[in-house]
Structures are given as structure tokens and as C-alpha cells.
N, C-alpha and C positions, 0 to 999 in steps of 0.2 A: 504493500498500499504506499502511494506517494504523500509527501509530508505536507502538514496543509498550508497557504490553501491552499484547498482544493475544491472540484464540482461534482454533482451528480448531474447527469442529463437523463431525463425521464425522454420517450417519445408515443405516442398514439397517431400514426399512422394508417386512414381506413379509405375507405372509395371514395367519398367526400374533403375530405381536408388532413390536413399531417400538421400534428403540434408538436412542437419540442421545448421544456421549458429547461431551466437551468434554478440548481439552487446551492445553496450552501450546505457546512457541516450539521448547521442547525434547524433546515430546514425554510429558510429565509428564498424563498425566488428571487432571483437575481438578475433575470431574462428570460423570455417570449417568444420564440419565433412562428409563425405561421405560413403555410403554403397547402401547395394542392391535393390531390390524389396522390399518394403510397402506396398502393396496393400494382403490382405489377402485373398483374393476373388482367386490372384494369384498362390501363395504358403502355404497360412495356416496360421490359426494366429501363432505357432509357431515359423516360418521360418521370418514373417513378423517382428512382437515382437523384434525376432534377430537382423533381419537390422536395425528397428527403434530407436533400444537402441545402436547399434554401434555406428550410424550418433550422437545422445550425447555425449555420450562418448569422441570421437573423437575431439566436436568440444571445451567440457568442457577442457578434457587434453589441446590442443591447445588453449586456452583462457587462459590457466593457474589459474584457480578461482574455488570455490567452487561449486558445486548443489544449494546448500541452497542459492546461491547468484542472482541465477535465479528469478526474479519476475513473469512474465507472459509467455507461451507457447502458440503459435498458430500454430496448425498443420491442412495443407493440407494433406489429401487425399486422395488416392487415393481408390474407393471402398463404402467410405465414400458416398452412395446412400440412401438406405429409413433406418427408423425409427431405423433396425435389424440390419444393419448396424454400426449404430452410437453405438449402443449399444456394439456391438462385440470390434468392435475400441475400445473403454473407456473403455474395459479389454485389451485390451493390451496396450495401454499406461500407466498406473496408474502403475504399479511397473518399466518401468521405467523413466517416466517423471519428473523431476528434479521442474519443477517451481510451484509457490505455487498457482498460477491461469492456468487455463489450459482450452485450446477453444479449439473445433474439428471444422473444415468443409471439405468439401470437396472442392478438390485440383483446381476446377475450380475456385469456388471462390478466391483464394489468386492471380491468374492472374487476373482475375479480379479487384482486391485490388492493384496487382501493376502496373495496366493501367489505374487508374484511381485515383480521388482525395481521389473521398470519399468510393470504391465499392457500388456506386447505379448504376445498368446498369446491363450488360447483357455478361458475358461471356460465348464463344463456345471454345470447346476444340476437337481438331481433329489431335489424334496423334496415341498412341496405342490403343481408341480408344476414342468413340464420346461424349460429354455433352453439353449440355446446362444447367445454371444456370443464374437465375434471382432475383432481390435485388431492391425495390423501395424505394421512400423515406416514406414511409409509415409502411416499418419495413417486409413488405413481402415477404416473397421467396419463390421459384416456381423452380424447373427440370423437364424436360422433356427427358428422356432419357437417355445416358449411365449407362445405366441397366446390365450390365457386362454377355449381354448374346445374343449370338445371333439369337434370336427367339422373340427376343421384337422388332425389327423394326425398331433398328437402323440400321446406314450406314454412313460412310461416314471417316473411317477410312485409317489407312496408312492401316493394313490388308484386307479390305475392298478394297479399290483404288488397292492393285497390285491384290489380290485373281482374279478381274475381267477380271484384262489384262493378266491373264492367261490363261481366259476360253476364252478370245477375239479371243488372240494372236491363240490358238488352233483351233476354230472355224474357223477363218480368214483363216487358212494354209493349213485345207483337206473340204475347201468349203463350208465350212455350214455360214463362215458372211466374210464382211470385210477385205480382206489384210491389216497389219500391220506393219509399224519398229519394232513394239513390239515383233514382234516372232523372230525375228534376235537376237534385242537386251535381250532378254531374256535367249533365249538357250547359247548367249556369258558370258552375268553374269554367267549361274548356269553350265560351263561346260560341255554341253552335247550337240551331234551331233545334237539330236531331242527334242522338248517338251515332246515328249513319253515317254523319256527315264523315266523322271524322275514319271511315273508308278512303276518304282522297287528301286526305294527307299524306299518301303512302302511293300516292301517282306521280310519277319525274317529273310534271310540270309544277307542280304544288307540292313536294316535299315537305312536311313539316316533322319537326322530332315530339315527341308524345314522353313527353315523361310520366311513368308510370306508378312509379313510387313515389308523386308526389298531391297524387286523389287520398293515398291512405287515410287523411285524418278526419276525409267527409264521409269514411265508414264509423269513429270515430262517435264523428256528430251525431251521422243515423241512429245508429244505437242507443245514445244518450236521448235522444227523439222517441225512445221506444221502436222503432223501426227494426222488426222480428227478420228481416235478412242481414239487413248489416248484426242482428246482437251471434245469428247463425253463421256466419263467417270471422266471426271474430274469437265465436266458442271453436269453431273446428281448430283456427291457426293455434289456438292454444292448448287443444290435445295434441295435435301432432307438433310440435315445440315441447311437448311434456314426451313426447316417443323417444327423442334426443334423450332428455334427460334422464328420463330410466334405464335407459340404456346405460350412462356412464355413473349412477348412482348402484347397478348392479354392480357395476362390477369391479367401485370402490370399496363401497361401503355395504355395512351392514342394516338392514331394517330399521332396525330400533338404534342406531348410531346418531347422534347428534349432528347435523349437517345445515352448513347455511350454504344458500342459494343467493343468486346475486343477480339479478336482472339489469342488463342493460342495452344501452340501442336505442333508436328514437323512435320504436313504438311505441317498448315498455316503459321509458320516460317522459315522455310526451300525449303517450296516450290521454285522451280524455272521457275514458269508459271503461271500465273495470271490468268487460266478462271476459279478453283475454287472458287479463290475470289469473281472475276467476277461476276460471279451466283448466289451466294451469295448472294452479295450486292443487285444486280438486283432484285430480289426476295423482299427480305424484302423493299425496295423500294420502293415497289410498294403498302404500307399500312400504314411503316413509314417513312414520307418525313424526320422528325426532324435526320436523325439517323448519330453519328460518327464514325468510323469506325478503329480502329485501331490494329496495327501488334502489337504484343506484343515482345517490340526490350529486353528485360530481362529478364532474370531467375524471374519467379513466386515467386520461395523465398523470394525474394524484399517480395512480399506482402502480405507472410507472415508474415514477419518482423513490415513491414506497420502495417498489422491488429491488431498483439500482445501488439505494441504502442496504436493505436485505441481505445484498450480497457484495458488498464494500467496507459497512462499517459493521453489520452484525445486523441482525431483525431490529429496524424502527421500533422508538420505543413512542408511547401514545402523548409526550411533547414535543415530541421531533413532527408527528402528523397534525398535530391540533397548530402548528406554527405553519406546513406548510399550506395547509390548508387555509390556514386564517392570511397567510404571504399569497397565497395563488390566488383568494379573490383579490384583494386592496390590488395587486398588481393590475391584473385582470381592468376594475374599477379606474384604475388612475391612465387606461390607456385607449 
């Protein structure tokens, strides 16, 4: 371990944005950098490396330190799923990582660390994609789902929820299914007269991008208003995520074990209706009765800094964590 002053780097690189935080050994945030997508599966290795490097450079410049002052860096990277992914991402990180010691994990792990005292338990993500990763006290790790392909059985992300809403809204409108408030909500949000108008968006002469995931909040909104179809979509999504969760728990824990389950990602953290979470909790508690669920109320990058601290200085204590959270919030508010 290098002598002080030395700094800890934590990164959360996802499919939408990348955040890099630098903190000192007391948990004071000294620099923060933001950039775009850091998931190489979404943008390619060159683009992902560029965004990750930009976030690091911004944070170091803001902190006013030298790259050599960074003792440990913990990178929570979306797309770090298979061993092949870890090999590829390490190659992306090597040219831009300033830390003397570098650690890499899937970004679900940093959400779990941010919501627990030791990183033991199950992290569940629902946002741009879904993921379920667990760690037990014996050091065993298991991931189920989150493979980044629509053909490998994952369901429960924002794009999944919204795409189902589109399908069921149209089916309800043309008589193939149950009428739903989702139809009117979608056409208003899209600015079209009828949902069929989006067919034209795929034509070569009028091509428009449809960001399906952006319409997921309408499902929560309709469910809050009592729409049965919207409630069914959220209940199904919760049950689907629970399948991955239970597969991890069965492999790593016993049914009577006390288990922390941390829910992260935009769907869990910003959903305005409890239907999905309630269905998820009900399914898991049928087998694992001593589960404590926590919806993450802080940015996952906090977990990356804590994990860097665990690796470099020993497990982060309560006062370090409290100072880190407070300092991070103050830092964000001041910018």
C-alpha cells in the first residue's frame, strides 16, 4: 500500500452514463467525472474506453491530484458478465486506469455493496437491463441473467416493460386483448394520432428512433391509476426477476439464512407503483423467509468507492461510509 496522501477511485459505468468518484482515506469526495455509456457491449470497445477515460480524467482534474496519487480503483462496469467480458474490459481499462491496484466487477455488485455493510447478499438490477448477482460469506459468487441478449431469457427491464405495454395497448385497441389506459397515454407521449402511426417510423424515408425504455414510467403511472393491464405487466415483470433471484439464492444460501437483497436500477429506484416489487418480494419469501429487501436510495458509485476501500484499507467502517455519503451529496449539490 502506498503512503498517504493516496486516493480511492470508484466507478459506475452503465449503458447510459459513466460516473467516476475520487475520495480520500477519510471518505471526503475530492473529484467527480461524468461521461457517456461505458458498456462496451452497447457502443464497442473504443467508444466505451473513451468514455471511461474521460470520466477518470475529469475527476482527477477536478481533484487537482496526480494520477499516481490514486491507490486503488474499483470499477463496476455494465457488461462485465462472462469471463470473456472481463478479459475484454480489463484490456479497455489498462490504458486509462491510474490506480496502483485495479479491481473489476459487474455494476450490480457495487449496487449491492452500496446497500449493505459488507457486500454479502443479492443484488438485483432492473433498468436498461436486468441482472442478479449474489455473494455469500464463503466468497462464492453467482450471476443469473443479465447477459445482454434478448434471446437468453431475461425479462423485467425498462425496455421489456415498455415494449409489453406497446403490444398490449395495440391489442386492447384492435380487439385482440383487454382495453387499457396505456393506449391513450402512449399516443399522447408519442405525439401521434394512433399507435399504428409508429409503423411509418421504420420507413427509410421517415426513419425515427423509438426509445422504447423511455415509456416504461407510463406503465407505473397507469398502474397507479388502477389500470388492470398495467398492473399485470408489473406483476409479471416482478415474477420474472424473482426467477433469477431464487436461482442465485438457492445456490449460495440456505432457506433460513438472513439475506440482504438490494434492488437497484431506474425501474426499482424510480418506479412510482409497488406492484413489481411486491410481486418480486412475495415470490422470493415463499422460499427464503428471512430476506430483508432494500431499494437502493443512493448512487451505486458509492458502493464502488466502498469496495475500493475494502480492498485497499480493510472493510470500510461506519464513520467512513457516513462521511462518504454526506460528502458525495454535498459535492453533487455544489456542482
